[in-house]
Backbone as JSON, one array per atom type, in Angstrom:
{
  "sequence": "PGSIFSFPPCPPPPTPGPNIHETIERIAAMSAANFGVLLRCKVIVVGDAGVGKSAIVQMFHSKGSHYPRQYNMTTGCDFVMKEMKVPESDYTVELHIYDCAGQSVFKELTSQYWKNSNIVIFVYDVTKPESFESLGEWLDLVRKKCPEKVLPGV",
  "N": [[6.0, -5.21, 11.85], [4.7, -8.43, 11.53], [2.09, -7.56, 11.67], [-1.27, -7.63, 10.46], [-1.59, -5.76, 8.59], [0.74, -5.41, 7.19], [2.45, -5.15, 4.22], [4.45, -6.33, 1.53], [6.92, -4.2, 0.01], [6.1, -2.51, -3.03], [7.27, -3.08, -6.35], [8.81, -0.7, -8.62], [6.61, 1.08, -10.88], [5.6, -0.21, -14.16], [6.83, 0.58, -17.48], [6.84, 4.1, -17.97], [3.74, 5.83, -18.26], [1.38, 8.21, -19.68], [0.58, 9.67, -17.39], [2.48, 9.24, -15.47], [4.51, 10.94, -14.53], [3.13, 12.87, -13.1], [2.11, 11.21, -11.12], [4.49, 10.38, -9.85], [5.43, 12.84, -8.85], [3.39, 13.36, -7.02], [3.68, 11.24, -5.24], [6.25, 11.81, -4.27], [5.72, 14.16, -2.93], [4.29, 13.36, -0.76], [4.22, 12.67, 2.76], [5.08, 10.73, 5.61], [4.0, 11.83, 7.88], [1.63, 12.98, 7.08], [-0.05, 10.85, 6.72], [0.08, 9.09, 8.85], [0.35, 5.92, 9.17], [1.59, 4.43, 6.36], [0.67, 2.07, 4.06], [1.41, -0.35, 1.56], [-0.01, -1.94, -1.27], [-0.03, -4.32, -3.73], [-1.87, -4.79, -6.59], [-3.13, -6.91, -9.06], [-4.85, -7.03, -12.14], [-6.54, -9.22, -14.09], [-7.66, -11.07, -17.01], [-9.6, -12.05, -19.91], [-9.18, -10.4, -23.12], [-10.96, -7.4, -23.75], [-12.96, -7.58, -21.77], [-13.47, -5.61, -19.94], [-11.62, -4.8, -18.04], [-9.88, -2.52, -17.95], [-11.8, -0.46, -17.92], [-13.05, -0.93, -15.45], [-10.89, -0.51, -13.7], [-10.28, 2.2, -14.28], [-12.69, 3.46, -13.56], [-12.77, 2.87, -10.8], [-10.39, 4.15, -9.98], [-11.0, 6.82, -10.54], [-13.06, 7.36, -8.82], [-15.54, 6.81, -9.89], [-16.07, 8.88, -11.63], [-15.01, 8.91, -14.17], [-15.62, 7.32, -17.08], [-14.33, 5.33, -19.56], [-14.89, 6.41, -22.73], [-13.74, 6.17, -25.23], [-12.31, 3.34, -26.43], [-9.32, 1.77, -26.04], [-7.29, -0.94, -26.72], [-5.47, -2.54, -24.19], [-1.98, -2.78, -24.09], [0.53, -4.73, -22.89], [1.07, -3.68, -19.61], [-0.93, -1.44, -17.77], [-0.56, 1.11, -15.34], [-1.89, 2.31, -12.32], [-2.27, 4.35, -9.4], [-3.83, 4.43, -6.26], [-4.84, 6.02, -3.35], [-6.15, 5.08, -0.24], [-7.88, 5.8, 2.65], [-8.04, 4.12, 5.7], [-10.94, 3.7, 7.43], [-11.55, 5.23, 10.62], [-8.92, 5.05, 11.62], [-5.33, 5.54, 11.6], [-4.27, 4.66, 9.3], [-3.27, 4.51, 5.92], [-3.79, 3.13, 2.81], [-1.92, 2.47, 0.03], [-2.73, 1.7, -3.04], [-1.32, -0.08, -5.6], [-2.08, -0.54, -8.74], [-2.13, -2.84, -11.3], [-3.11, -3.06, -14.46], [-3.58, -5.53, -16.57], [-2.89, -6.61, -19.91], [-5.14, -8.56, -21.89], [-4.87, -10.15, -24.15], [-3.69, -13.16, -25.63], [-1.11, -13.08, -26.67], [0.23, -11.33, -25.03], [0.37, -12.49, -22.53], [2.65, -13.81, -21.39], [4.41, -11.67, -21.26], [3.08, -9.79, -19.56], [2.92, -11.22, -17.22], [5.29, -10.91, -15.85], [4.95, -8.73, -14.21], [3.5, -9.61, -12.1], [4.76, -10.57, -9.87], [5.19, -10.64, -6.36], [2.62, -9.74, -5.81], [-0.25, -8.7, -3.96], [-2.96, -8.88, -4.19], [-5.16, -10.44, -6.47], [-7.27, -9.78, -9.1], [-9.73, -11.26, -10.9], [-11.3, -10.83, -13.94], [-14.29, -11.03, -15.83], [-16.62, -11.05, -18.6], [-20.0, -10.87, -18.32], [-21.66, -11.26, -20.48], [-20.27, -12.82, -22.17], [-19.79, -15.99, -22.13], [-17.51, -17.56, -22.63], [-15.43, -16.02, -21.67], [-15.7, -16.27, -18.95], [-15.29, -19.0, -18.69], [-12.62, -19.18, -19.37], [-11.32, -18.25, -17.14], [-10.27, -20.2, -15.51], [-7.93, -20.9, -16.85], [-6.53, -18.5, -16.55], [-6.25, -18.46, -13.77], [-4.66, -20.76, -13.42], [-2.34, -19.86, -14.75], [-1.56, -17.68, -13.15], [-1.05, -19.07, -10.77], [1.09, -20.63, -11.67], [3.04, -18.7, -12.32], [3.32, -17.36, -9.94], [4.07, -19.11, -7.63], [4.34, -18.99, -4.88], [2.15, -17.77, -3.89], [-0.86, -17.86, -2.06], [-4.05, -18.37, -3.02], [-6.89, -17.45, -1.97], [-10.4, -17.8, -2.51], [-12.95, -15.39, -3.22]],
  "CA": [[6.27, -6.61, 11.6], [3.72, -9.35, 12.08], [0.77, -6.99, 11.61], [-2.02, -8.05, 9.28], [-1.55, -4.65, 7.64], [2.07, -5.3, 6.58], [2.53, -5.63, 2.85], [5.79, -6.12, 0.99], [6.98, -3.01, -0.85], [5.83, -2.76, -4.44], [8.33, -2.65, -7.26], [8.4, 0.49, -9.35], [5.64, 0.78, -11.93], [6.18, -0.53, -15.45], [7.23, 1.73, -18.28], [6.01, 5.28, -17.69], [2.64, 6.2, -19.12], [1.2, 9.65, -19.78], [0.37, 10.32, -16.1], [3.44, 8.73, -14.51], [5.24, 12.04, -13.91], [2.23, 13.44, -12.1], [2.06, 10.25, -10.02], [5.76, 10.43, -9.13], [5.45, 14.09, -8.09], [2.46, 13.23, -5.9], [4.3, 10.34, -4.27], [7.36, 12.52, -3.66], [5.2, 15.21, -2.05], [3.67, 12.76, 0.42], [5.09, 12.38, 3.88], [4.44, 9.81, 6.57], [3.25, 12.63, 8.85], [0.29, 13.24, 6.54], [-0.86, 9.65, 6.67], [0.25, 8.19, 9.98], [1.0, 4.72, 8.68], [1.34, 4.21, 4.95], [0.83, 0.68, 3.66], [1.34, -0.53, 0.12], [-0.65, -3.19, -1.69], [0.06, -4.51, -5.17], [-3.07, -5.42, -7.12], [-3.09, -7.18, -10.49], [-6.18, -7.25, -12.71], [-6.34, -10.09, -15.25], [-8.84, -11.63, -17.66], [-9.54, -12.0, -21.37], [-9.24, -9.09, -23.79], [-12.29, -6.86, -24.02], [-13.97, -7.87, -20.75], [-13.75, -4.41, -19.15], [-10.64, -4.6, -16.96], [-9.45, -1.11, -17.92], [-12.94, 0.36, -17.51], [-13.22, -1.12, -14.0], [-9.76, 0.15, -13.03], [-10.43, 3.65, -14.42], [-13.84, 3.89, -12.73], [-12.34, 2.81, -9.41], [-9.37, 5.17, -9.77], [-11.6, 8.15, -10.61], [-14.23, 7.36, -7.94], [-16.75, 6.74, -10.7], [-16.3, 10.07, -12.45], [-14.48, 8.76, -15.53], [-15.84, 6.06, -17.79], [-13.66, 5.5, -20.85], [-15.76, 6.36, -23.91], [-12.88, 5.67, -26.31], [-11.7, 2.11, -25.94], [-8.05, 1.35, -26.64], [-6.84, -2.21, -26.17], [-4.26, -2.43, -23.38], [-0.83, -3.58, -24.51], [1.41, -4.81, -21.72], [0.4, -3.38, -18.34], [-1.14, -0.04, -17.38], [-0.38, 1.26, -13.91], [-2.49, 3.44, -11.61], [-2.12, 4.29, -7.96], [-4.94, 5.05, -5.55], [-4.68, 6.01, -1.89], [-7.41, 4.92, 0.47], [-7.78, 5.92, 4.11], [-8.78, 3.1, 6.43], [-11.79, 4.43, 8.36], [-11.33, 5.18, 12.07], [-7.55, 4.66, 11.93], [-4.36, 6.43, 10.97], [-3.69, 3.89, 8.21], [-3.6, 4.8, 4.53], [-3.31, 2.07, 1.93], [-1.57, 2.93, -1.31], [-2.95, 0.58, -3.95], [-0.61, -0.04, -6.88], [-2.95, -1.4, -9.54], [-1.57, -3.2, -12.6], [-4.15, -3.49, -15.4], [-2.8, -6.35, -17.51], [-3.5, -6.92, -21.2], [-5.76, -9.88, -21.9], [-4.59, -10.93, -25.35], [-2.77, -14.26, -25.33], [0.26, -12.72, -27.06], [0.84, -10.55, -23.95], [0.31, -13.2, -21.25], [4.0, -14.02, -20.84], [4.98, -10.35, -20.98], [2.46, -9.15, -18.4], [3.11, -12.01, -16.0], [6.47, -10.45, -15.13], [4.52, -7.72, -13.25], [2.68, -10.24, -11.08], [5.57, -10.95, -8.72], [4.93, -9.94, -5.09], [1.28, -9.14, -5.76], [-1.02, -9.0, -2.75], [-4.34, -9.15, -4.58], [-5.4, -10.73, -7.88], [-8.68, -9.63, -9.46], [-10.04, -11.94, -12.16], [-12.45, -10.15, -14.53], [-14.91, -11.65, -17.01], [-17.78, -10.35, -19.14], [-21.16, -11.74, -18.12], [-22.3, -11.53, -21.77], [-19.38, -13.71, -22.93], [-19.52, -17.16, -21.29], [-16.15, -18.06, -22.83], [-14.51, -15.25, -20.82], [-15.8, -16.89, -17.63], [-14.68, -20.32, -18.78], [-11.15, -19.05, -19.45], [-10.74, -17.83, -15.85], [-9.47, -21.33, -15.02], [-6.6, -20.77, -17.46], [-5.87, -17.36, -15.9], [-5.89, -18.91, -12.43], [-3.51, -21.66, -13.57], [-1.18, -19.06, -15.12], [-1.14, -16.94, -11.95], [-0.44, -20.05, -9.86], [2.38, -21.04, -12.25], [4.0, -17.58, -12.27], [3.44, -16.93, -8.54], [3.81, -20.33, -6.86], [4.36, -18.7, -3.44], [0.86, -17.14, -3.55], [-2.05, -18.61, -1.68], [-5.14, -17.62, -3.64], [-8.23, -17.78, -1.45], [-11.47, -17.26, -3.34], [-13.93, -14.5, -2.58]],
  "C": [[5.22, -7.49, 12.26], [2.3, -8.82, 12.03], [0.05, -7.5, 10.37], [-2.02, -6.95, 8.22], [-0.19, -4.5, 6.98], [2.05, -5.93, 5.2], [3.95, -5.43, 2.37], [5.8, -4.88, 0.1], [6.75, -3.4, -2.31], [7.02, -2.35, -5.28], [7.89, -1.39, -7.98], [7.44, 0.13, -10.46], [6.33, 0.43, -13.23], [6.5, 0.74, -16.23], [6.27, 2.9, -18.08], [4.94, 5.51, -18.73], [2.46, 7.7, -19.1], [1.07, 10.35, -18.44], [1.43, 9.94, -15.07], [4.19, 9.86, -13.81], [4.41, 12.71, -12.82], [2.17, 12.52, -10.88], [3.34, 10.3, -9.19], [5.85, 11.7, -8.29], [4.56, 14.0, -6.86], [3.05, 12.33, -4.82], [5.43, 11.05, -3.54], [6.87, 13.56, -2.66], [4.59, 14.65, -0.77], [4.68, 12.58, 1.54], [4.34, 11.49, 4.86], [3.61, 10.58, 7.59], [1.83, 12.89, 8.38], [-0.62, 12.03, 6.67], [-0.81, 8.81, 7.94], [1.03, 7.0, 9.5], [0.6, 4.51, 7.23], [1.66, 2.76, 4.6], [0.72, 0.61, 2.15], [0.77, -1.9, -0.21], [-0.6, -3.25, -3.21], [-1.12, -5.34, -5.65], [-2.86, -5.68, -8.61], [-4.5, -7.52, -10.95], [-5.98, -8.02, -14.01], [-7.68, -10.62, -15.77], [-8.68, -11.48, -19.16], [-9.6, -10.57, -21.89], [-10.7, -8.67, -23.97], [-13.34, -7.12, -22.97], [-14.27, -6.67, -19.84], [-12.78, -4.16, -18.01], [-10.24, -3.14, -16.83], [-10.58, -0.19, -17.47], [-13.16, 0.27, -16.0], [-12.13, -0.37, -13.26], [-9.93, 1.67, -13.1], [-11.6, 4.18, -13.61], [-13.46, 3.9, -11.25], [-11.36, 3.94, -9.1], [-9.97, 6.57, -9.73], [-12.82, 8.31, -9.7], [-15.54, 7.45, -8.73], [-16.99, 7.92, -11.61], [-15.81, 9.93, -13.89], [-14.76, 7.37, -16.06], [-15.24, 6.22, -19.18], [-14.61, 5.31, -22.03], [-15.0, 5.8, -25.12], [-12.15, 4.45, -25.77], [-10.44, 1.81, -26.72], [-7.6, 0.08, -25.94], [-5.53, -2.0, -25.4], [-3.17, -3.32, -23.98], [0.15, -3.58, -23.35], [0.6, -4.6, -20.46], [0.24, -1.87, -18.2], [-1.08, 0.01, -15.87], [-1.14, 2.48, -13.41], [-2.26, 3.24, -10.12], [-3.3, 5.0, -7.33], [-4.68, 4.91, -4.05], [-6.05, 5.91, -1.26], [-7.15, 4.97, 1.97], [-8.61, 4.81, 4.73], [-9.61, 3.83, 7.49], [-11.42, 4.18, 9.82], [-9.94, 4.66, 12.44], [-6.62, 5.7, 11.32], [-3.63, 5.71, 9.83], [-4.18, 4.43, 6.87], [-2.99, 3.68, 3.7], [-3.1, 2.66, 0.55], [-1.69, 1.71, -2.22], [-2.2, 0.83, -5.25], [-1.33, -1.05, -7.77], [-2.36, -1.58, -10.94], [-2.69, -3.8, -13.44], [-3.45, -4.21, -16.54], [-3.59, -6.67, -18.77], [-4.03, -8.35, -21.2], [-5.48, -10.73, -23.11], [-3.54, -11.99, -25.03], [-1.33, -13.92, -25.67], [0.98, -11.97, -25.94], [0.91, -11.29, -22.62], [1.68, -13.38, -20.61], [4.64, -12.69, -20.45], [4.4, -9.76, -19.7], [2.7, -9.93, -17.11], [4.35, -11.61, -15.22], [6.1, -9.4, -14.07], [3.77, -8.33, -12.06], [3.44, -10.57, -9.81], [5.26, -10.04, -7.52], [3.57, -9.26, -5.04], [0.58, -9.59, -4.48], [-2.45, -9.41, -3.08], [-4.38, -9.44, -6.08], [-6.9, -10.6, -8.11], [-8.87, -10.25, -10.84], [-11.34, -11.34, -12.7], [-12.97, -10.94, -15.72], [-16.13, -10.83, -17.39], [-18.98, -11.29, -19.03], [-21.89, -12.06, -19.43], [-21.47, -12.45, -22.65], [-19.01, -14.91, -22.06], [-18.09, -17.69, -21.43], [-15.14, -17.28, -21.99], [-14.54, -15.77, -19.38], [-15.09, -18.24, -17.62], [-13.15, -20.24, -18.82], [-10.52, -18.59, -18.14], [-9.9, -18.95, -15.23], [-8.05, -21.28, -15.57], [-5.83, -19.62, -16.82], [-5.41, -17.74, -14.49], [-4.67, -19.82, -12.48], [-2.23, -20.88, -13.89], [-0.66, -18.26, -13.92], [-0.47, -17.9, -10.97], [0.94, -20.5, -10.36], [3.42, -19.94, -12.08], [4.24, -17.1, -10.85], [3.19, -18.11, -7.61], [3.76, -20.09, -5.35], [3.03, -18.13, -2.96], [-0.17, -18.17, -3.13], [-3.21, -17.79, -2.19], [-6.5, -18.05, -3.08], [-9.27, -17.16, -2.36], [-12.39, -16.36, -2.55], [-15.16, -14.48, -3.43]]
}
């Protein structure tokens, strides 16, 4: 309590995807003894459709070994989990990453997953200036759906 490393617990992932059973088995097999202190952090990734959100998430999740050659538009939210050891400590951070669809028809649907998020990543395509210009709308939507969030810029 009071530590800068304390994060609220994440809600369960959205509807199960093809790898959710493997993820659940891995989570169940983990024990606090293996990690020392296990912290959870909910990350949401938002931006226009087709800007590369899913590619970024998949590359990060696979440590750069998997780049999606076949592109399927995300519908709703995709969920991945990645554990990261904090160097020179006994802390492990479990990142719960929600890759949210960018089409306007899904904005209201995906925003239900944003509650209690710790990190928001706004993605745009440098070759599409309109995707950068629409980040203001994404920021406004996140602020509207998560009014308790303070969103410092990085």
